[in-house]
N, C-alpha and C positions, 0 to 999 in steps of 0.2 A: 600439087593441085594445078591442073590445066585453065587455061586461059577461059575456055567454055565452062569449067566447073567453077571457076571463081564468078564470071559474069552470072551464073544460075544463083550462086550465093549470095551475090548482092543484091539480086532481084527479090530472091527470097527474104532477105532480111528488112528489104525497104517494104515488102508487101505486109511483113509480119508487124512492123513498127507503124506502117500507116492504118492497120485493121484495129490498134488499140491505141492510137493516138491520142493524148487527152485534148479535152477544150478547157482554155484558160479563161476565165472572167476576172476582168481587173475593176478597180475601183475608180470612179470618175475623178478626171485630174491628172492621171496617169500619162506620163508623157514618154514613157519608153517601153520597147515592146522586143520580142526576141528575134533575132537577125543573126544572119551568116557573118562568120569572122572576115572573111577576104575584103569587102568594103572597108570594113572599121579599121584592119591592118593598115589599108592603103591610104586613111586618114591620120595615120598616127607617125611619130616619130620614135626612134627607138635610142633610148640612153642607158647610160652605164654609171652607177655610183659605188665608188669607194669610201671607206672610211676616212672622216675628217678630211675630205675632198668636195668640190664642187662637181654636180654630176656633169657629165661628158655625153653630148649627142652623138651618138655612132653612125644611124641612117636618119636624115633629115625628113620631114613631113613631105609627101608625095612621092619619095624614094622607096618606100618599104614595101616588103611582098611578102607573102607567107614564104616563099623560098628563103628569102634573105633571113626572115625571122628564125626560120628551121638551122641555120648555118652554125657549127659548133663554136663556142667563145669559151677561151682557156684564161680569164684573166686573173686567176687566182680564188683562194678560198672565200675571201671576204668582197669579193664584186657582187652587186647586186645589179640586175637587168630590170627595166621596166619600159612600159610603152607611156607616151602621153598624147592623148585624145584630141586635146584642144588646150587655147590659151583664155585666160579670163578676157572677158568683154572691155571696150572702154566704156567711159561712161555715155557716150552719145548713142551707140549700139545699143547698150543695156536698156537705155529708158525708151528707146525705140520699139525694141523687145516686149517691155512691160506694159507699153501703151497698146500693143497688139495683142497682148494676151488678156489684157483687161475688156478689149472689145469681143475676144473669143469668147470670153467666159458667159456670154451672153445664151450660148448654144449650154442646153441642159446637160450634155454630156460632158462639158470640160468644167463644170464646177464640183469643187470641192468645198465640203465643209468639216471641220473637225466637230468631233462627237463631243460627249461630256469630257470635260478637263481630266487629264489623265492622273495629275497630283492629287484631285479628289478621290481617286481610287484607292490611294495608299495612306498611310500615316505619317506622322511627323518625322520619323526616322529616315524612311525612303525619301522623302521631301528633302531632308538635308543631305543627305547624299548625292540626291540629284542636283541639289544646287551646288555641291563641290564638282559636281563632272561637269557643269556647264560652265563653271568658273575654269577648269582646267583646260578647255577648249582654248583658251585665252594663251595658254603656254604650250599646249601641244601642238603636232603639226596636223593641219587640216587642209581640206580642199577649200578655195576660195567660194565665198556665197554665189558670186556671179558665175561660176564655172558651170554649175547646170543650167543656166539660161543658154551659155555657149555650146555645151552638149546637146541641148534640145535643137538648138539652130542647126548643128553640124549634122545631127540625126535627121531631121526635117530635109534636110539637102540630100543625104543619100536615100531616104524614101522616094524623094521626088524624081530621083534618076533611074529608080527599079523598086518598085513597093513590095517587098518580100517578107513573110515571115517566116521563120525558119527555125526548126529545132535540128541538134545533132543527136545521132542514135547510135545505139550498141545492141547486138544481139549477141547474149553470151550463155552458154549450156555447161551447167556445172550439177552435179550431185542429182540428176534427175530432174532438175530445174530448167525452164527457159527464162532468162531473165532480159527484161528489155529496159534498156537505159536510154531517158531523154533528157537531154541537156539544152537548157535554155540560155543563148548569150543576151545581155542586155548592155548597152553603150554605157550606161550611167546609173547608178544608184542614187536617187535624191529623196533618200528616206527623210536626212534632217531639214532641209531646205524647203521642202515642198509640203511634208506630211507630219512636222514636229517630231520626228524621229531620231534616231540614236547616230547616224552618220550620214555622210556623203562621199562617195568617192566612183571614181572612173571604173567602167567593166563590172559586170556582175555575171557570175555564173551560176544557175540553179539547176537543181536536176530532181528529177522522181523514177522511181522503178514499178515496172508493173511485172507481177511473177506469175508464169504460165507453167501447168502441168502438160506434159506430151505422152499420148498415147503412144502403143508400139506401132499402130498404125499413121502416126505422125500428126493426129489431130491435136490441137491445143485448146486448153482451157484456162481462163484465167481463174486464179487463186487467190491472189494478195495484190495490194498497192503500198509502196511507200512513197514519203514526201519529204524531202529534205525542209527542216524548218527550224530556223536560228539554233539553241541549244540542245535540242531533242536529240535523241540518239537511239540506236537499238531497236528493241523491241516497239518503242512509244511510237517510232516512226510508222509502223505498220499498221493497216487495217486488212480484213479479211475481205473479200471481193463481195460477199454477200452481206455484210456489215451496212445498216439502214445509213451510215454516216457517209458510206463511199457514195456520192451521187454521180449518176453516170446517165449519157447518152447513148443508149445502145451499149455497145462494148467499148465505150470512150469515156474514162473516168473525168470528171468534173475539177479542176483547181480554183480555189480561190486564193489570187494572187495577193500578197500584201503590197498597198500603196507606197510605191518608191524602194521598198525593202526586197519587193519581188519572192518573198517568203512564200511557202505552198501551204494551204489549208484544205482542209475536207469541207468546210461549213463556212458558209457567210456570215460574217460578223467582225467585231473588233475585238482583238486580242491583246491581253495586257501582257507584253513581253518584257523581260528582265535582263539587263545586261551586267555581268558578273566582272567587276573591273580587277584586274590580276592582282594588284596590289592587296585588296580586300579578300583576295581566295581563303587564308587561313581564318578570317572571321566569320566568312561564309560557311566554311566547313564546321567551324565550332559550334555556331548557331544549329545547323542541321544534326549535329550530333546530341545537343540538347534537347533538340526535338523528338529526337527518337528515344532517348532516355525518358523523357515525358510521356510519350506514347505508352513505352513499356510497363512505366508506373501506372496509368490509369486503365492499361489494359487495350485489347484491339478495338480498333473502329472502322469505320468505313475507310479503305485504303485510299480511294481517289478523293474524297474530301480532305481527309488529314494531309496529303501532299498538296493540295490547294492551300490550306493553310500553312502548312509550311513554308510553300513559298512566298504567300501574301506577308508572313511574319517575318521573314529574313530581311532586314533592314538595310542590308550591306549590298544589296542587289539595287540599281538604278532602275525605277519603273518607265517605260515607254508604250506607245499604243500602236498596233499593227492594224491598219484599217483593212480588211479585204470583204469590203461590203458587196463585189460582184456588180455592181451597178454602172459600171461603165464597159467600155470596149470588150468583146467576147470574140477568141480566136481559137477555131477548130471546126469541125463538121457541121454543118448547118447554120454557123454564125457568121454575122456580117463579115468577118475577115476569117479565110481559111488558111491552113498552113500549106505553104509550096512544098516541093520535094525534099523528103530529109537527106539532109548530110550526113553519110557514115562515117562514125568514127573507129570502124572495125574492116579493114586491119587499120590500126591507129596511123593517121597522117603523120609526115615529119612535124609539122608546126606542133601538133601537141603533144608528140615525144621529145622534141629535141630543145624546145623551148621551155625552160624553167624559172624564167623570171615572172613580173608581176604585168597583168595585162590593163594596166592603168598607170595613173601617177603615183608615185610612192612620196607621201606626203612627209614623210618621217614621224608619225605618229607611233609613240613607244607602245600604245596598247592595240595599235595595228587597225581600230576602227576605221579610220579615215584612209587607209592605204589598200590600194586597189588588190582584187583576189588574184592568185595564179590561175592556170588554166585547168581544163577538166582533168589533167592527169595528176597534177602536183599540188600541194599546200605552198602557201607563202615561202615555207622554209626549203623548199625543195624536194623534201619528202614525198613520195607517191600516195595519193590520196586512198584511204580506205574503200572510199565508195567506187574505186575504180578496180583496184586490185582483188578486193572479197566483196562482191556483190552481194551476196547471201549473210554475211556476218555482219555486214554494215545494217542491216535491218533486222539482225539476231534470227534469220531463218535459217543459217546453218545447222541448226539442232534439230528441224523437221525436214522429213521428205515429203514429195509430192504426194498428196491424199491417196492417190491409186496406187502407192507403193506403201501406204501405211501399215495394211494389214501384215504384207510380207515383212517387213522391218520389225513389226511388234512380235510375230512369231519367233524370228530369230534372237530377239531379246527375252522373249519367255522361255526360249530354250537354254539360252546363257545363263537364265537365273535358275532354272532346275538344275543345272550343272553346277552350279554355285552352290545349290543348296545340298545336293549330293555330297560334294566335297566337305562342306560344313558340317553334316550329320557323321560322316565317317570319320572326321578329326576329333568331334565331339565325342564318339564312341570310342575314340584311342585314348582321347584324354581323360574321359571318365573312368575308362578301366585303369588307367594310371593312378586315379585319385584314389580309387577304392582300393588299390594296393597298397598306397601308402597310408590310408586309413586303417588296414588290418594291422601292417606294420606297427602303426602308433599305439594301437591298441594292444598288441601283443609287448609293448615295453611297459606297459602301466605297472608301476610297484617295482620295477627295476632301477635301484639308484644308481648304479653302473652305466646305463642307457640314457641318462638323464641328457647330456648335451645331443646325442643322436636324436632322442626325442622331440627336442628343442628346433633340431634343423628338421625334422618331418612335419612338426609342426607348421614352420614357415612355409615350405614348398606346399604343403595342403592349403595354405591361405593365399597363396599366390595362382595356385592351380584352380582352385574355386572360382577365384575372381575372373581368371582366364574362362573358363568354360561357361561362366555366368555371361560375359562379354559375347562368347560365340552364341549362346542360345537366344539372346537379344538379337543379334543380326540374323539368326535365322528365323525368329519371331517375324522380323521386319521384312526379311524376302517373303515369306508366306504371305504377310499381308499386302505387299507390293504385287505378288504372283495374283492374287485374288482381285487388284485392283485392275492389272493390266488384263486380266479375263473379263470383267466387266467392260471396259474400255474396248477390245475386242468385239464384243456383242453390240454395243454402241456404234462403231463402226460399220460394222457388217447390216445394222440398220440404216445405214446412212447419215447417221448422226455424228457431227463435228466437235460438239462440245460447245461450252460459253464463247460469245464472239470477242469478248475483249479481257478473257483472262491473263493474255500476255502483256498487256498495257499496265506500266507503275505509274505513269503519270501523262496524262494526256491534254492537249492543247484545247480548250474551250473558250467559246467566245463570251464576252460579258453578257448577261442575261438584262432584259428590260427593267427588271425589279432593281438589278444592280446599279443601273445607270440614272435611276430616277433622284437625281440632286438638284437642288434647285441653284439658280445661277448664282445666288449668293454664297451658298458653298464651295461652287468652283472658284469664284472670286477669292474666297476666303483661303483656299486650299493654295492659290497662286501667290498671295501674298504672306501669307504664316509666317514662313520661315524668314524673309526679310524684314518683316516686324519683330519677329524673336531676335535678331541680331542686332536691329536697331535699340530695341528695350535693353537687350544686354549693356549696349554702350552706354545707353542714358543711366542706368542705375550705376555703371563703373565711374561714370562722369561725376554724378551729383548724389549719388546716395552709397558711395563706397563702403562707410561703414555696416551698412544694411545689405551686403552684397548675397548672403547666402539667405536672408530672409527674402530678400527682392527676385532673386531668381527661381526660389520656391512659388512665390506669388506670381510670378511671371508664365512659368509653365503650367500652375494650377489655372490661371486664367485662359491660356492658351487651349488646354485640354478641356476646360466646361464649353467654351464657344465651340471647340470642335464637334464635341459631344452633341450641342445642341442642333448644329446644322446637320449631322447625320441621325438626329433623333434619336438619340442613346443615352437621354441624361438619365433616363430611369436606371440603365445599365450602369452608368458610371456612378451613381448614386449608391447602388447595389454594393459595386466593387469597391467604393470606397468604405462603405462600412464595414464591409469585410475586413478590409484592409487594416480599417482604425481597430476593430476588433481584436483581431491579432496582434497588433502593436500592444493593446493593452493587457491583453494575456501574457505578453512577453514581459512588461513591465511589472505586472503582479508576481510571475514567478520568478524576477530577478529580486526585488525586494523580499520577497516573503518564501525564498528557496527552501530554507532548513523547516520552517513551519509546514510547508506543503509535504516536503519528505517524511515528516513524522505522523501526521495525519494520513499518510498513504501506506505506509508501516503498518500502524495500528489498525486500520480498516482491513489490511490484507490480511494479518494475523487472526482478528475477529473472523472474518471471512472463512479462512481455512479451518478454524474450530469449529465452526458452526458445520460446515459440510463432513467433517469427521465424526461428529458426534451424532449427525443425523445417519451416517452409515452405520454406527453402531445400533441404533434406534430399529432400523429396519430388519 
């Protein structure tokens, strides 16, 4: 590619990225916004960590550049590289910062008020796991609390020198799609320290895709958008462009960013996020499996509601609220702040491809929540991100062609099915002739004792061949039904219809409803102290009433459950559940004590019923 061609491609890619660049709406109190990487790297130092050794500074703060960051390093398989953005503040600076922040909060745009208590939204099991998670922070590696304040001061200094809000972008053409990838780099994630979330960590990379179809004339049309958001993946990340959930300003999709976490959401609101701890993964899988079995027993129900119930019930995930209210600063076209010129990641710059380390502090957190992330190309372990090398598969779009090509692909698939049907019919006809031949031979052997073994072999062949032909006929019937369905789908596509908007979604992120947040302050307070009270009650029973430990624990749990139901206005449901439970227990006790009497009565009733039915048949 010549220099002129390269320049034209860069200009065209930037124009396409700008045409569909998103608008991001933040929550009040958000302190960090997307920036370009160069000033961040200049403010960092580069470190190397080897197992069981103290970290070593390779490039001190003030000397690091993107060129130095991209230099090759080969200190062995166990070497881990990371950046360090800031040092924690001393007491005097921290006090001054907090006083300054207190004065700033008189500005309405700076005030953040937490919503209804997150623990009030889940049950006792989840609260207990949450308590264990909170205690684990005392032993795990974590980012010090004053680091967020130091990061805010450093970030404001960078903004004061050159206030720019920047995204990094790529334009990828694959399988008929044009994928626009937007990367947003934040210097710090203060979800835990500022918004009562899961973690804090230096640096934060977030990303969305806009998927376009392209005509032969080179005109593009937006078809899908996909937003990266916590533990969602595949089809669940994606929404069709005409979905009402996708808010747009002209051709610019709107993102509601989680406060501190910077996760991307389609709608404003408060989202109950759940953290799955690695060591609890087997229990999470077991509970999920039980839900699947229970669903099959009860029959199919609303998939979305079932998935929500499944996630709420799994007590082995830690609950947190992600505030994506959109009532703070907005960045994008026509907003208070607008995007500067995009920074292209195609061709990928050396700093993105050559540096596989972390973009912030390595906190030695065994579950990685407080460790900084890697860059846009790599995961923390150095492997390439799927969102980088597989832009379509990352959002489950690799199985669909662009809408303009759908009819053509449909016709090709229909022809393939027709060819398969022809082969099936020929195979069935051949095997059916073979089956009839075996049947005729078997019939001819009847009454010939000397052909007994041969007849048995024929009968075995007949049984196996009949089963095989039956399976082939079932496959042919399924293909014929599929062919009819594809024909109807083709008619639908030709009429301009694209089918259900959300049929591809298995589990969608949903903000909490107003009804779901209508909990009293007493309920919130109770949710905050209930686990602590339960632990204290357990200790008191153990110390002063150990002889009645079992009865004491049952009474304690019953009392806690009763109070919980009262706060949630679910006393009637609790009474019904207890009544049903006691009825089942009573039935089991009666069954145990009068088992043989019940069996005898059952057999007598069954015998009488059978005689009655048979005599009634004779009289008819």
